[in-house]
C-alpha positions in Angstrom: 48.5 124.5 132.2 48.9 123.7 128.5 46.9 126.0 126.2 44.9 123.9 123.7 44.4 125.3 120.2 40.9 126.3 119.1 39.0 124.0 116.9 39.5 126.2 113.9 43.2 126.1 114.4 43.2 122.3 113.8 43.7 121.0 110.3 43.8 117.4 108.9 47.0 116.2 107.4 45.5 115.7 103.9 44.3 119.3 103.9 47.8 120.6 104.7 50.2 118.6 102.6 47.9 118.1 99.6 48.6 115.6 96.8 45.3 116.2 95.0 43.8 119.5 94.2 44.8 123.0 95.3 46.7 123.4 98.7 44.9 125.7 101.1 47.8 126.2 103.5 50.9 125.3 101.5 50.4 126.9 98.1 53.4 128.9 97.1 52.9 131.2 94.2 55.4 130.9 91.3 57.3 134.2 90.6 55.2 134.9 87.6 51.9 134.2 89.3 50.6 137.8 89.0 51.4 138.0 85.3 49.5 134.7 84.8 46.5 135.9 86.8 46.3 139.2 84.9 46.4 137.4 81.5 43.7 134.9 82.6 41.6 137.8 83.9 42.0 139.7 80.6 38.8 139.2 78.6 39.2 137.0 75.6 43.0 136.9 75.6 44.2 133.4 74.9 46.6 132.2 77.6 49.1 129.3 77.4 50.6 127.8 80.5 53.5 125.5 79.9 56.2 123.7 82.0 57.3 120.2 83.1 55.2 117.9 85.1 55.2 118.6 88.8 55.7 122.4 88.6 52.2 123.2 89.6 50.8 124.5 86.3 47.2 123.3 86.9 47.3 124.2 90.6 48.4 127.7 89.7 45.6 128.1 87.1 43.1 126.8 89.6 44.3 129.3 92.2 44.0 132.2 89.7 40.5 131.0 88.6 39.4 130.9 92.3 40.4 134.5 92.7 38.9 135.7 89.4 35.7 133.7 89.6 35.1 133.1 93.3 31.4 132.0 92.8 31.4 130.1 89.5 34.8 128.7 88.4 35.1 127.5 84.8 35.3 123.8 84.3 38.7 122.4 83.5 38.6 120.1 80.5 41.2 117.3 79.8 41.6 114.7 77.1 42.3 112.3 79.9 38.5 112.2 80.3 36.9 110.7 77.1 33.7 112.6 77.8 35.6 115.9 77.6 37.1 115.3 74.1 33.8 116.1 72.2 33.5 119.4 74.2 37.1 120.4 73.3 36.5 119.5 69.7 33.4 121.6 69.6 35.0 124.8 70.9 34.6 127.5 68.2 34.0 131.2 67.7 30.3 130.5 68.2 30.8 129.1 71.7 29.8 132.4 73.3 31.9 134.2 75.9 32.5 131.0 78.0 36.0 130.4 79.5 37.5 127.1 78.3 40.4 125.8 80.4 42.1 122.9 78.5 44.5 120.9 80.6 46.9 118.2 79.2 46.9 120.0 75.8 49.9 118.0 74.7 47.7 114.9 74.7 45.4 116.2 71.9 45.9 115.2 68.3 47.5 117.6 65.9 44.3 118.4 64.1 42.6 119.6 67.3 45.7 121.5 68.4 45.8 123.4 65.1 42.1 124.1 65.2 42.4 125.6 68.7 45.6 127.5 67.7 43.8 129.1 64.8 40.8 130.0 67.0 43.2 131.6 69.5 44.8 133.6 66.8 41.4 134.8 65.5 40.2 135.8 69.0 43.5 137.6 69.8 43.3 139.7 66.7 39.9 141.1 67.5 39.7 144.4 69.3 36.1 143.6 70.4 36.0 140.2 72.0 32.4 140.3 73.1 30.7 137.0 72.6 34.0 135.2 71.8 35.3 132.4 74.0 38.4 132.7 76.2 41.0 129.9 75.9 43.4 128.9 78.7 45.7 126.1 77.5 47.8 124.1 79.9 50.5 121.6 78.8 53.9 120.2 79.4 57.1 120.9 77.4 57.0 123.8 75.0 53.3 124.0 74.2 53.7 127.7 73.3 56.5 126.9 70.9 54.5 124.1 69.3 51.5 126.4 68.8 53.7 129.1 67.3 55.0 126.6 64.8 51.5 125.7 63.8 50.4 129.3 63.6 53.6 131.4 63.3 52.2 134.8 64.1 50.3 133.9 67.2 53.2 134.7 69.6 52.5 138.4 70.0 48.8 138.0 70.5 48.6 135.5 73.4 50.0 135.3 76.9 52.6 132.5 77.1 53.8 131.7 80.6 56.2 129.0 81.7 55.9 127.7 85.2 59.4 126.8 86.4 60.2 124.2 89.1 60.3 125.6 92.6 63.5 127.2 93.8 65.1 125.8 97.0 63.6 128.8 98.9 60.1 128.1 97.5 60.3 124.4 98.4 61.5 125.3 101.9 58.5 127.6 102.2 56.1 124.8 101.4 57.7 122.6 104.1 57.6 125.5 106.6 54.0 126.5 105.9 52.8 122.9 106.4 54.9 122.4 109.5 53.6 125.5 111.1 50.0 124.5 110.4 50.5 121.1 111.9 52.8 122.3 114.8 55.6 120.0 113.8 59.2 120.3 112.6 60.5 117.9 110.1 64.1 116.8 110.6 66.6 117.4 107.7 64.3 119.5 105.5 67.3 120.2 103.2 67.2 116.5 102.1 63.5 117.0 101.1 64.5 120.1 99.1 67.3 118.2 97.3 65.2 115.2 96.5 62.1 117.1 95.4 64.2 118.9 92.7 61.7 121.7 92.6 58.7 119.5 92.3 55.9 120.9 94.5 53.8 117.7 94.3 56.7 115.5 95.3 57.5 117.9 98.2 53.9 117.6 99.5 54.1 113.8 99.0 57.4 113.4 100.9 56.1 115.6 103.8 52.8 113.8 104.0 54.5 110.4 104.0 56.9 111.5 106.8 53.9 112.6 108.9 52.1 109.4 108.4 55.2 107.4 109.3 55.2 109.4 112.6 51.5 108.9 113.3 50.6 112.5 112.5 47.2 112.9 111.0 46.3 116.4 112.1 47.5 119.5 113.9 49.3 118.6 117.2 48.4 120.1 120.5 52.0 120.5 121.4 54.9 120.9 118.9 56.6 117.7 117.7 59.8 117.0 115.9 59.5 114.3 113.2 62.5 112.1 112.5 62.5 110.0 109.4 64.4 107.2 107.9 65.1 108.0 104.2 65.0 104.4 102.9 61.6 103.7 104.5 60.1 107.0 103.3 61.5 106.4 99.8 60.0 102.9 99.7 56.6 104.3 100.8 56.6 107.1 98.2 57.7 104.6 95.4 54.8 102.4 96.3 52.5 105.4 96.1 53.9 106.3 92.7 53.9 102.8 91.3 50.4 102.8 89.9 51.3 105.9 87.8 54.8 105.0 86.6 55.1 101.2 86.6 53.1 100.6 83.4 54.9 103.1 81.2 58.3 102.3 82.7 57.9 98.6 82.0 56.6 99.4 78.5 59.8 101.5 77.9 62.1 98.8 79.3 60.5 96.0 77.2 61.0 98.0 73.9 58.9 97.8 70.8 58.9 94.0 70.7 59.5 92.1 73.9 62.3 89.5 73.9 63.9 88.1 77.0 67.3 89.2 75.7 66.1 92.6 74.4 67.1 94.7 77.3 69.0 97.8 76.1 66.1 100.1 77.0 66.2 98.7 80.6 69.9 99.2 80.9 69.7 102.7 79.6 67.0 103.7 82.0 68.7 102.1 85.0 71.9 104.0 84.1 70.0 107.3 83.9 68.6 106.6 87.3 72.1 106.4 88.7 73.1 109.8 87.4 72.9 113.0 89.4 70.7 114.7 86.7 67.8 113.7 84.6 69.0 115.2 81.4 71.7 113.0 79.7 73.8 113.1 76.5 73.7 109.5 75.4 77.0 109.8 73.6 78.6 110.9 76.9 76.8 108.2 78.8 78.0 105.5 76.4 81.6 106.7 76.7 81.5 106.9 80.5 79.9 103.5 81.0 81.7 100.8 79.1 79.6 98.1 80.8 76.5 99.4 78.9 78.1 101.1 76.0 76.9 98.5 73.6 73.3 98.8 74.8 73.3 102.6 74.5 74.8 102.5 71.1 72.3 99.8 70.1 69.3 102.1 70.5 70.5 105.8 70.4 70.6 106.3 66.6 67.1 105.1 65.7 65.4 102.5 67.9 64.8 104.9 70.8 63.1 107.5 68.7 60.9 104.9 67.0 59.9 103.5 70.4 58.8 106.9 71.7 56.9 107.6 68.5 55.0 104.4 68.7 54.3 104.2 72.5 52.4 107.3 73.6 52.5 106.5 77.3 56.3 106.4 77.1 56.5 109.6 75.1 54.6 111.4 77.8 57.4 110.7 80.3 60.5 110.4 78.2 62.0 112.9 75.8 64.7 112.2 73.2 66.3 114.3 70.5 68.0 111.8 68.0 70.0 114.7 66.5 71.6 115.9 69.8 71.3 112.5 71.5 69.8 114.3 74.5 67.6 112.0 76.6 65.5 113.6 79.4 63.0 112.8 82.1 61.1 116.0 82.5 59.1 114.9 85.6 61.1 115.1 88.9 58.7 112.7 90.6 59.5 110.1 87.9 63.2 110.7 88.4 62.7 110.2 92.2 60.8 107.0 91.4 63.5 105.6 89.2 66.3 106.5 91.6 64.6 104.6 94.4 63.2 101.7 92.4 64.2 98.1 93.0 65.7 97.4 89.6 66.3 93.7 90.2 62.6 93.2 90.8 61.7 95.3 87.8 64.0 93.2 85.6 62.2 90.1 86.8 58.8 91.6 86.2 59.8 92.7 82.7 60.8 89.0 82.0 64.4 89.6 81.0 67.0 86.9 81.4 70.3 87.7 83.1 73.3 88.2 80.8 76.9 89.0 81.6 77.6 90.4 78.1 76.5 93.8 76.6 76.0 93.8 72.8 75.7 96.7 70.5 74.0 94.6 67.8 71.6 91.7 68.0 72.7 90.6 64.5 75.8 91.2 62.4 75.1 90.5 58.7 78.0 88.9 56.7 77.5 88.8 52.9 79.1 89.3 49.6 78.4 92.4 47.5 76.4 90.3 45.0 73.8 89.7 47.7 73.6 93.2 49.0 69.9 93.6 48.0 69.0 90.5 49.9 71.0 91.6 52.9 69.3 95.0 52.9 65.9 93.4 52.8 66.8 91.2 55.8 68.1 94.2 57.7 64.9 96.2 57.1 62.6 93.4 58.1 64.6 92.6 61.2 64.6 96.3 62.1 60.8 96.3 61.9 60.9 93.6 64.6 63.0 95.9 66.9 66.1 93.9 66.2 69.4 95.9 65.9 71.5 94.9 62.9 75.0 95.7 61.8 74.6 96.3 58.0 77.8 98.0 56.8 76.2 100.8 54.7 74.4 102.1 57.7 77.6 102.6 59.7 80.1 103.8 57.1 80.1 107.4 58.3 80.8 106.2 61.9 84.1 104.6 60.8 85.4 107.2 58.4 89.2 107.4 58.7 89.6 104.1 60.4 90.4 100.6 59.0 87.4 98.4 58.2 89.4 95.4 59.3 89.7 96.5 62.9 86.0 97.4 63.2 84.8 94.3 61.4 86.8 92.1 63.7 85.4 93.7 66.8 81.8 93.6 65.5 81.8 90.0 64.3 83.7 88.7 67.3 82.5 90.8 70.3 79.8 93.4 69.6 77.1 91.2 68.0 74.9 88.7 69.8 74.6 86.5 66.7 76.1 86.5 63.2 73.9 85.8 60.2 76.1 84.7 57.2 74.7 84.7 53.7 76.9 81.9 52.3 77.4 81.2 48.6 80.3 81.0 46.1 80.7 84.8 46.2 81.1 84.7 50.0 83.6 81.8 49.6 85.8 83.5 47.0 85.9 87.2 48.0 88.4 88.8 50.3 86.2 90.7 52.7 83.6 88.0 53.3 86.5 85.6 53.9 88.0 88.0 56.4 84.6 88.1 58.2 84.4 84.3 58.2 87.8 84.1 59.8 86.6 86.4 62.5 83.3 84.6 63.4 84.4 81.0 62.7 85.3 80.3 66.4 81.7 81.3 67.3 80.2 78.5 65.2 80.9 76.0 68.0 78.9 78.1 70.4 75.8 78.3 68.2 76.3 82.0 67.7 76.4 81.9 63.9 73.3 81.2 61.7 74.4 80.1 58.3 72.1 80.9 55.4 73.1 78.7 52.5 72.2 80.4 49.2 73.8 77.6 47.1 75.7 74.3 47.6 79.1 75.8 48.3 81.0 74.0 51.0 82.8 76.1 53.7 85.6 75.0 55.9 84.7 75.5 59.6 80.9 75.2 58.9 80.1 71.5 59.6 77.8 69.8 57.1 75.4 68.7 59.9 75.1 72.2 61.4 71.5 73.2 61.6 71.3 76.0 59.0 68.8 77.8 56.8 68.8 76.6 53.2 67.4 79.3 50.9 67.8 78.8 47.2 68.0 82.3 45.9 67.7 83.4 42.3 68.7 87.0 42.9 65.2 88.4 42.8 64.4 90.0 46.1 61.0 91.6 45.4 59.3 88.4 44.2 60.8 86.4 47.0 60.1 88.8 49.9 57.5 86.6 51.6 59.9 83.7 51.5 62.7 85.9 52.9 60.5 86.9 55.8 59.2 83.4 56.5 62.4 81.4 55.9 65.1 83.8 57.2 63.8 86.8 59.1 61.2 85.1 61.4 63.6 82.1 62.0 66.4 84.5 63.1 63.9 86.4 65.3 62.8 83.1 66.9 66.5 82.2 67.6 66.9 85.6 69.4 63.7 84.9 71.4 65.1 81.7 72.6 68.4 83.1 73.9 
């Protein structure tokens, strides 16, 4: 006769593999859990908990708070909730001896961060902390380092703890604890360990999804082995993650200013998703992927940094150091999402057109030295529209030691989507502009050259009936800036939009 488990031995699936809140049965303490608990318990001592998304920072703090304050746990405040922001802003030395737990600290503006850092320093310096608030700060990346930079001598007076991703052994224990509680065994747990990349939440989500696919919603009366098809489970998890990641991923892919042909961000992200690691040197990526080298070079020097500085929801997910060219996804769940995403569908949803060519520059500017100030103005204005421009002065250091002729020929023939040529008598008579014209002249027939006539000089190879921009220029850039924008810059941008 089969022995049936007692009622209190049963658990619902959602209470075992938990994707919201603190797991009751599958919580695995990080190695530094005791140190975190002791610092949180220490009266008045400010505590900073940092680490990448998915490492269980908030869950660890909640677990410690439940042990320290079993009857009345402090409220966790977050700038994600607009109603919490005034409370966070109002925290001061006059707030009494309350415990303030501030999650998502990295989302606060610098003024509030600095105010809280100074408050933490003041509290930490006091021998008698009676009547002073206790601060527990939780955030991604290097929150502790950021605070130290704001208030340099705070480091020795606060508890700074980094919650690292789970080790393979710790992730295996999460799977094992949940399986024991549900009386199941999940086939190929090693694959879950590999794919979770130390992310506790993703581990819980994968296990929960496998259970649902097998019709498991609670503890089984008799043990069951669960087989699973990776592709089906991946699709289900991606669908679950889509509402979190689809908006910022599409924002990133579409760049600062959407154009159907402006897809270097999309190509970069897709390439990163095909790598074995989520931390990439973009110089190495460009050199190893000639099919997207132009796109990576197109954005790695400046455009990518500007995008992340202007789009907060992208900056929360993607990290980039323009000096080292290091690009990173710090959330393992996001990396899983991207690795299993249908990129062809995403391309369509972003509104990009298909293209067989990969360009490093949207525009290559050809001009004579007498018109350098005009060319610089055009370059700056196009750049504000998130258009990459080859303007020689910006790239001189890149080509030191090499012949300009070789680089110019490649840029004006292959590496630029369009050529904008500032044509006048100087361009006609000078050696280098003539060399550039010889390079791009074959592209005139394919409508890939936009002539900007600054005077009435006639050029061989530029038909008189070619649709061109006629801009009578007196040499004064500042007083003609509005005309430059309206008659040249915006028309060039419109041409790119139409490609």
